[in-house]
C-alpha positions, -999 to 999 in steps of 0.1 A, spaced: 627 -131 -4 606 -158 12 631 -184 -2 658 -166 17 640 -163 50 630 -127 47 597 -120 65 594 -82 61 603 -62 30 601 -28 14 612 -19 -21 645 -1 -26 646 -2 -64 654 30 -83 634 46 -112 667 52 -130 657 28 -158 620 37 -159 603 60 -183 591 80 -153 573 66 -122 558 34 -109 520 30 -110 493 24 -85 480 -6 -105 513 -25 -103 517 -18 -66 481 -28 -59 489 -61 -76 521 -64 -56 501 -58 -24 476 -85 -34 505 -109 -43 523 -103 -10 491 -112 10 485 -142 -12 521 -155 -6 523 -145 30 550 -117 30 549 -87 53 555 -56 31 556 -18 32 547 -6 -3 542 26 -23 547 35 -60 579 55 -64 577 90 -79 600 119 -88 601 154 -101 628 147 -127 650 122 -144 686 119 -154 691 124 -192 722 119 -213 733 143 -239 753 135 -271 786 140 -252 776 113 -227 770 137 -199 742 131 -174 720 159 -161 687 162 -143 656 173 -163 626 183 -142 588 183 -145 576 192 -111 539 190 -119 544 154 -130 562 146 -97 535 162 -76 509 142 -94 529 111 -86 529 120 -50 491 124 -50 488 90 -66 511 76 -39 490 92 -11 458 77 -26 475 43 -27 487 47 9 452 56 21 438 25 3 463 2 20 457 13 55 441 -14 77 453 -43 56 468 -73 74 503 -78 59 505 -46 38 515 -12 52 519 20 32 552 37 25 561 69 5 589 64 -19 603 96 -36 631 83 -58 667 93 -59 673 125 -41 689 142 -72 656 138 -91 634 154 -63 626 191 -59 623 210 -26 585 212 -30 581 175 -36 602 165 -6 585 189 18 550 177 7 562 141 10 573 145 46 541 164 55 520 136 39 540 109 58 531 127 91 495 126 81 496 90 71 520 79 99 542 60 75 579 57 66 596 75 37 623 58 16 648 80 -3 680 71 -20 706 94 -6 744 97 -2 748 66 -24 772 75 -53 794 100 -71 768 109 -98 743 119 -71 769 138 -51 780 158 -81 744 165 -93 731 177 -59 763 198 -55 756 214 -89 719 220 -82 720 230 -45 756 237 -36 757 211 -8 754 173 -1 720 157 -2 718 152 37 729 188 42 702 200 17 675 180 33 685 191 68 680 227 57 646 218 44 635 202 76 632 168 58 655 147 79 632 130 104 629 96 121 605 86 94 633 86 68 649 54 56 680 63 36 698 38 15 730 36 13 751 63 29 783 50 11 794 86 2 781 103 33 805 127 49 812 129 86 790 159 88 762 141 69 764 112 94 761 137 123 729 150 107 715 115 104 723 109 140 708 142 152 676 136 133 670 99 139 674 88 103 677 51 96 704 40 72 695 10 51 728 -9 46 730 -30 15 766 -42 15 764 -67 -14 752 -43 -41 776 -16 -28 806 -40 -29 797 -51 -64 802 -15 -75 833 -9 -55 816 9 -26 812 3 11 796 19 42 824 36 62 815 21 84 789 -1 100 808 0 133 811 38 131 774 43 126 766 20 155 790 39 178 774 72 168 739 58 177 726 58 141 700 30 135 713 7 108 688 -17 91 701 -43 67 687 -45 32 694 -65 0 685 -42 -29 697 -67 -56 694 -102 -68 697 -125 -51 677 -110 -21 699 -130 2 700 -115 37 725 -141 50 749 -132 22 745 -95 29 753 -100 65 785 -119 55 796 -92 31 787 -65 56 809 -81 83 838 -85 59 835 -49 46 834 -35 82 864 -56 93 884 -46 62 877 -10 71 880 -10 109 896 -43 119 886 -77 132 871 -65 165 850 -38 149 818 -59 144 804 -91 158 779 -116 143 754 -106 169 756 -69 159 751 -77 122 722 -101 130 705 -74 152 708 -50 122 690 -75 100 662 -80 126 658 -53 153 673 -25 131 648 -30 103 619 -31 129 631 0 146 633 19 112 597 9 105 586 20 140 576 -16 150 584 -34 182 564 -65 174 586 -78 145 623 -86 143 620 -103 177 607 -135 192 588 -129 224 553 -132 238 529 -107 221 551 -103 190 542 -113 155 551 -149 147 576 -141 120 602 -169 119 629 -181 95 642 -216 98 678 -223 87 693 -258 84 725 -258 104 732 -294 93 732 -286 56 759 -306 38 771 -275 19 776 -256 51 807 -254 74 806 -273 107 788 -251 132 802 -235 163 778 -208 174 747 -210 152 744 -172 144 782 -169 137 782 -200 116 751 -189 96 765 -155 88 801 -166 79 795 -202 68 763 -202 48 741 -183 24 703 -179 23 701 -213 4 701 -231 38 666 -215 45 642 -244 50 610 -225 60 597 -190 63 568 -183 86 550 -149 86 524 -139 112 521 -176 121 515 -187 85 539 -212 67 547 -191 36 577 -211 23 588 -246 30 617 -265 13 617 -241 -17 579 -241 -23 560 -209 -20 522 -209 -16 503 -205 -48 534 -205 -71 547 -230 -97 583 -222 -90 597 -238 -122 572 -220 -144 579 -187 -125 617 -191 -130 611 -196 -168 588 -166 -169 611 -142 -150 640 -152 -173 619 -144 -204 609 -110 -189 645 -102 -181 657 -111 -216 630 -88 -230 643 -60 -207 679 -66 -219 668 -65 -255 655 -29 -250 688 -15 -238 701 -5 -272 672 19 -279 678 38 -246 716 38 -247 737 66 -262 747 57 -297 724 26 -297 751 0 -295 741 -37 -298 733 -57 -268 766 -77 -272 785 -44 -267 765 -32 -237 767 -67 -220 798 -84 -234 803 -120 -226 830 -129 -200 848 -149 -226 843 -150 -264 815 -173 -273 823 -205 -292 797 -210 -319 798 -243 -338 787 -250 -373 
């Protein structure tokens, strides 16, 4: 994220491929790492009351263990309490995908968020599987269900809203919910927010996110503009509006007025982009040219709270070449485990087939 000029971050990652939840230990380590590198973060281990299981016919359904979910919430609360007062680290509560949460877990989460004065992130209105599962469990859409529980509040950060109905969006607007817009990952799966322009016109706060590799905010702004213009026409969105969503929108969702903006008294969080980069189109207006003529690879420096955290591809305290090698090895290990958790246990080559047949010589 620092390599791409991101100064403030919160995890969106799902527990879909986890055995159950995230742990306090790994997030304590993440908090320590963020402070060491110089990245402003909102953190909290994700938890859930249930998981999606596949049967022998390939059908997914939710399987619940509410006691386990409530213990996960208690662990997350303890983590949040321990993080309060740290410099670059703030707490966040992160119940996972809405279809794997129970009414009790969500109500207790929102009450705890009020006590802790922290945001809540919850995947919601993001795909057909969720839509069908929540309809089967509760007879309504996820935003409609949460509205009835009193769990739609200004504390809620809701990725991705790509299957939200018009009535769902009205509920978001009426309750001050922030939609976290991650256009790159949505477009990769054939989805789109419908639309960025409509949500802005309604008065819904839209904060830009990445939610995928690469965590390239410049690329996400570009895809977001293209998706909106494909949906609503050329005049529906401007570069400035998309840039505001990536800066002011995120700050508003986190209830901060001292980040996402450059002014006296604000935090010194700055991203430096090279507008003369040789791979970039000739510039006209700098913001417009950045969004539609570049990617995050033109980031030259990232400054967080006045500290130079990244410069010319170097991040404080990290051997970047060694880290790149390590992360590839970890990812390869993850891929190797897919057969054991996939229906029918097919080989890796069948789960992730090559784009073209591999040519293997003697």
